VMD Tcl script that draws the C-alpha trace (Angstrom):
set ca {
  {6.92 0.45 335.78}
  {8.43 -2.69 334.15}
  {12.13 -2.53 333.66}
  {11.84 -3.12 329.96}
  {9.97 0.13 329.23}
  {9.37 0.99 326.48}
  {10.03 -2.39 324.90}
  {6.62 -3.74 325.82}
  {4.86 -1.02 323.88}
  {3.52 -1.33 320.30}
  {2.92 2.35 319.45}
  {3.81 4.36 316.39}
  {5.82 7.40 317.50}
  {5.56 8.89 313.99}
  {1.75 8.91 314.00}
  {0.72 12.46 313.11}
  {4.15 13.57 311.92}
  {3.73 16.35 309.31}
  {0.02 16.59 309.82}
  {-2.19 19.48 310.97}
  {-5.86 19.99 311.94}
  {-6.86 20.37 308.31}
  {-5.98 16.72 307.75}
  {-8.98 15.92 309.84}
  {-11.71 18.02 308.01}
  {-14.76 17.25 310.01}
  {-15.59 16.94 313.67}
  {-16.39 13.26 313.05}
  {-12.97 12.68 311.63}
  {-11.41 14.35 314.73}
  {-13.52 12.33 317.23}
  {-12.73 9.09 315.45}
  {-9.05 9.67 315.62}
  {-9.29 10.73 319.27}
  {-11.07 7.52 320.11}
  {-8.39 5.54 318.28}
  {-5.47 7.19 320.09}
  {-7.24 6.98 323.50}
  {-7.98 3.27 323.11}
  {-4.40 2.55 322.09}
  {-3.12 4.52 325.09}
  {-5.39 2.71 327.58}
  {-4.52 -0.66 326.15}
  {-0.77 -0.33 325.73}
  {0.47 1.38 328.87}
  {0.68 -0.44 332.17}
  {0.23 2.69 334.47}
  {-1.26 5.56 332.46}
  {-2.46 8.81 334.01}
  {-4.34 11.70 332.51}
  {-3.38 15.40 332.94}
  {-6.30 17.41 334.14}
  {-6.15 21.14 334.58}
  {-9.87 21.78 334.72}
  {-9.50 23.55 331.36}
  {-11.42 22.70 328.22}
  {-8.73 20.61 326.47}
  {-7.91 18.31 329.35}
  {-11.56 17.95 330.26}
  {-12.35 16.97 326.66}
  {-9.53 14.44 326.79}
  {-10.91 13.07 330.03}
  {-14.36 12.69 328.39}
  {-12.82 10.60 325.62}
  {-11.05 8.43 328.23}
  {-14.30 7.84 330.09}
  {-16.20 6.96 326.91}
  {-13.46 4.65 325.56}
  {-13.02 2.94 328.92}
  {-16.73 2.27 329.17}
  {-17.10 1.08 325.61}
  {-14.10 -1.29 325.68}
  {-14.18 -2.30 329.36}
  {-10.93 -0.58 330.20}
  {-9.85 1.11 333.35}
  {-10.11 4.90 333.77}
  {-6.69 5.98 334.90}
  {-6.05 8.51 337.71}
  {-6.12 12.19 336.88}
  {-3.07 14.26 337.76}
  {-3.85 17.89 338.82}
  {-0.79 20.13 339.16}
  {-1.55 22.40 342.07}
  {0.88 25.35 341.50}
  {-0.61 27.41 344.43}
  {-1.82 30.18 342.07}
  {-5.11 28.74 340.64}
  {-8.43 30.48 340.44}
  {-10.60 29.16 343.21}
  {-13.15 28.39 340.52}
  {-10.72 25.85 339.05}
  {-10.27 24.03 342.31}
  {-14.09 23.93 342.74}
  {-14.67 22.71 339.20}
  {-12.10 19.81 339.53}
  {-13.43 18.73 342.91}
  {-17.05 18.83 341.68}
  {-16.50 16.78 338.54}
  {-14.02 14.41 340.16}
  {-16.95 13.53 342.47}
  {-19.49 13.42 339.68}
  {-17.32 11.14 337.53}
  {-15.92 9.10 340.41}
  {-12.28 9.94 339.47}
  {-9.16 9.36 341.46}
  {-7.22 12.68 341.50}
  {-3.47 12.88 342.23}
  {-2.57 16.37 343.39}
  {1.00 17.04 342.22}
  {2.63 19.81 344.26}
  {6.10 21.07 344.83}
  {5.68 20.88 348.60}
  {9.18 22.28 349.29}
  {8.36 25.50 347.50}
  {4.84 25.58 349.04}
  {6.18 25.13 352.55}
  {8.70 28.03 351.93}
  {5.90 30.26 350.71}
  {3.70 29.48 353.77}
  {6.56 29.85 356.20}
  {7.49 33.32 354.98}
  {3.93 34.47 354.21}
  {4.77 35.21 350.57}
  {2.45 36.73 347.98}
  {2.76 36.23 344.22}
  {5.77 38.15 342.98}
  {7.76 38.00 346.24}
  {11.24 36.56 346.06}
  {12.12 33.06 347.05}
  {15.65 32.35 348.27}
  {16.96 29.46 346.19}
  {19.55 28.45 348.81}
  {16.81 27.73 351.29}
  {15.13 25.17 348.97}
  {15.86 21.45 348.96}
  {18.83 19.96 347.19}
  {16.37 18.55 344.61}
  {15.00 21.94 343.71}
  {18.41 23.56 343.74}
  {19.62 20.96 341.27}
  {16.83 21.83 338.92}
  {17.44 25.56 339.21}
  {21.20 25.52 338.96}
  {22.02 22.42 336.85}
  {19.09 22.05 334.48}
  {17.89 25.63 334.16}
  {21.43 27.08 334.58}
  {19.85 29.99 336.49}
  {22.51 32.03 338.24}
  {20.52 34.44 340.48}
  {20.03 33.85 344.21}
  {16.32 34.40 344.11}
  {13.38 34.04 341.78}
  {9.89 35.55 342.02}
  {7.03 33.47 343.33}
  {5.18 33.61 339.97}
  {4.00 30.70 337.86}
  {4.50 32.18 334.38}
  {8.28 32.60 334.66}
  {11.12 30.41 333.68}
  {12.07 29.15 337.16}
  {8.61 29.42 338.60}
  {6.91 27.45 335.88}
  {9.58 24.74 336.05}
  {9.59 24.25 339.80}
  {5.81 24.75 340.40}
  {4.59 22.67 337.42}
  {7.27 20.54 335.72}
  {9.15 19.41 338.82}
  {5.83 18.78 340.63}
  {4.60 16.72 337.63}
  {7.82 14.72 337.20}
  {8.00 13.94 340.94}
  {4.42 12.58 340.75}
  {5.20 10.49 337.63}
  {8.09 8.91 339.48}
  {6.19 8.40 342.71}
  {3.24 6.69 340.91}
  {5.35 4.80 338.35}
  {3.51 6.34 335.41}
  {4.60 5.19 331.96}
  {1.99 7.07 329.85}
  {0.77 10.64 330.38}
  {-2.41 11.28 328.45}
  {-2.60 15.05 327.79}
  {-4.76 17.52 325.99}
  {-2.17 19.48 324.06}
  {-3.05 20.59 320.51}
  {-1.02 21.50 317.44}
  {-2.68 24.85 316.96}
  {-2.47 26.07 320.57}
  {1.19 27.02 320.70}
  {3.98 27.00 318.12}
  {6.21 24.85 320.31}
  {3.63 22.06 320.12}
  {3.14 22.11 316.35}
  {5.51 19.19 315.69}
  {4.19 16.86 318.33}
  {2.90 13.40 317.41}
  {0.05 11.35 318.90}
  {2.51 9.18 320.84}
  {5.50 11.23 321.92}
  {8.51 9.76 323.79}
  {10.05 11.32 326.88}
  {12.84 8.72 327.59}
  {15.82 10.74 328.90}
  {16.21 9.83 332.58}
  {18.47 12.81 333.21}
  {15.56 15.14 332.62}
  {12.38 13.28 333.61}
  {11.15 9.83 334.64}
  {11.02 7.95 331.34}
  {7.41 7.89 329.94}
  {5.45 8.65 326.83}
  {2.88 11.43 326.15}
  {-0.36 10.24 324.60}
  {-2.21 13.12 322.91}
  {-5.66 12.23 321.69}
  {-6.85 15.75 320.73}
  {-3.65 16.94 319.16}
  {-5.50 17.41 315.82}
  {-8.33 19.46 317.22}
  {-8.36 23.21 316.75}
  {-10.02 25.61 319.22}
  {-13.43 25.75 317.40}
  {-13.50 21.98 317.13}
  {-12.96 21.68 320.92}
  {-16.02 23.83 321.59}
  {-18.09 21.98 318.95}
  {-17.19 18.74 320.63}
  {-18.37 20.09 323.99}
  {-21.70 21.46 322.85}
  {-22.58 18.51 320.52}
  {-21.02 15.57 322.29}
  {-19.71 16.12 325.78}
  {-22.50 18.26 327.29}
  {-25.51 16.32 325.73}
  {-23.92 13.05 326.86}
  {-23.30 14.35 330.39}
  {-26.34 16.46 331.16}
  {-29.61 14.56 331.09}
  {-31.76 17.68 330.44}
  {-29.56 18.98 327.61}
  {-30.89 18.73 324.03}
  {-29.51 15.60 322.32}
  {-28.79 17.48 319.12}
  {-26.73 20.08 321.05}
  {-27.33 23.74 321.86}
  {-24.75 26.59 322.01}
  {-25.60 28.91 324.88}
  {-24.92 32.60 324.60}
  {-24.03 32.99 328.33}
  {-24.85 31.94 331.85}
  {-28.44 33.07 331.51}
  {-29.04 31.19 328.16}
  {-28.93 27.58 329.23}
  {-31.78 25.19 328.35}
  {-34.68 24.92 330.81}
  {-33.79 22.79 333.79}
  {-30.01 23.10 333.32}
  {-27.73 24.96 335.73}
  {-24.16 26.04 335.04}
  {-22.94 23.55 337.66}
  {-24.56 20.72 335.61}
  {-22.21 21.41 332.68}
  {-18.53 20.20 332.60}
  {-17.32 23.54 331.37}
  {-15.44 25.85 333.74}
  {-17.35 28.98 334.53}
  {-14.18 30.93 333.65}
  {-14.91 30.28 329.96}
  {-18.49 31.67 330.37}
  {-16.82 34.83 331.90}
  {-14.62 35.39 328.75}
  {-11.36 33.58 329.51}
  {-10.13 31.53 326.54}
  {-7.09 29.93 328.18}
  {-6.68 29.29 331.89}
  {-3.40 29.82 333.73}
  {-2.31 31.55 336.89}
  {-4.93 33.73 338.70}
  {-2.32 36.53 338.88}
  {-1.25 36.51 335.21}
  {-4.31 35.46 333.16}
  {-6.79 37.88 331.75}
  {-10.09 37.72 330.01}
  {-9.85 37.81 326.22}
  {-13.28 39.40 325.87}
  {-16.53 39.83 327.69}
  {-18.28 37.12 325.61}
  {-18.02 33.42 326.47}
  {-14.87 31.79 325.00}
  {-16.71 29.89 322.26}
  {-18.40 33.08 320.91}
  {-15.21 34.99 320.50}
  {-13.36 35.62 317.22}
  {-11.21 32.54 317.24}
  {-10.06 32.99 313.67}
  {-8.56 36.44 313.97}
  {-7.34 36.45 317.62}
  {-4.86 34.42 319.63}
  {-6.15 31.82 322.09}
  {-3.40 32.38 324.63}
  {-3.18 36.16 324.41}
  {-4.59 36.38 327.93}
  {-1.61 34.38 329.31}
  {1.67 35.86 330.47}
  {3.70 36.15 327.35}
  {7.11 35.78 329.02}
  {6.35 32.15 329.59}
  {4.91 31.74 326.08}
  {8.21 32.95 324.60}
  {10.00 30.32 326.63}
  {7.70 27.44 325.79}
  {10.05 25.46 323.66}
  {12.83 25.45 326.29}
  {10.31 24.65 329.05}
  {8.94 21.70 327.00}
  {12.51 20.38 326.55}
  {12.58 20.13 330.37}
  {9.31 18.23 330.67}
  {6.60 20.88 330.57}
  {3.39 19.92 328.88}
}
mol new
graphics top color blue
foreach p $ca { graphics top sphere $p radius 0.5 }
foreach p [lrange $ca 0 end-1] q [lrange $ca 1 end] { graphics top cylinder $p $q radius 0.2 }
display resetview
């Protein structure tokens, strides 16, 4: 990254301030804004990367990046996949499959120090990790940044220490290693209260906490129903040759158009199974038996299937660099 970051940028950090999804009333309005933000992000940043979890939001963001890059002759940046050691195997399979289909460079961000400790001691999720046996780097984060005073923490993703070490530290180390100045992510205003005040270009410039960079957030203004509408009426018809051009909303695995298999569609099978938000395998539950896009999105909470301890800590975790 150039030493003068962020002086070489011409972005509006106030873009989106005070807005909400209702300010973009149609799917066309939402798509137009997403393209605008994506194009600006790809043009302005010297070393951007896109966060890709294999979930619907980051995959939709990746779709916009691919479309904008092709339309305006821009480079598709590498995708950063945070491997926190507790993913559903379906997520790994999905990411590997579509990385190959879309010819993507994938950077796997891992906290190898924690991973090595887990392997060496044969730990299972929930087992204790001795903080004193971790690297100085990880101990600094636990003691100095998190101000955590216990000697151990459980090997679980959706906890204060676990989330920070397995996801945030892994991400920040990758950003530093690859000199990333702009992280394109799929966070949304309506997804979590701690994200409601985000803007389309959001600075993260404190070197005491993370490698200085910006967050570029092209689908910030989408709500959950709009994400699924974008998939069935834009992403899937554009991606799957045999899919109806005017879109089609399947009712399940066995209700796809003739000639189309589930593997042909860039939608994780976990959403077909009833998951609405994808996190750790050991702490994420189905929301319903119906596919995610058929569930009652108006009267239920998208992240209800996620571990609520972490949800309650989201604002503090984001202060430390979490997405």
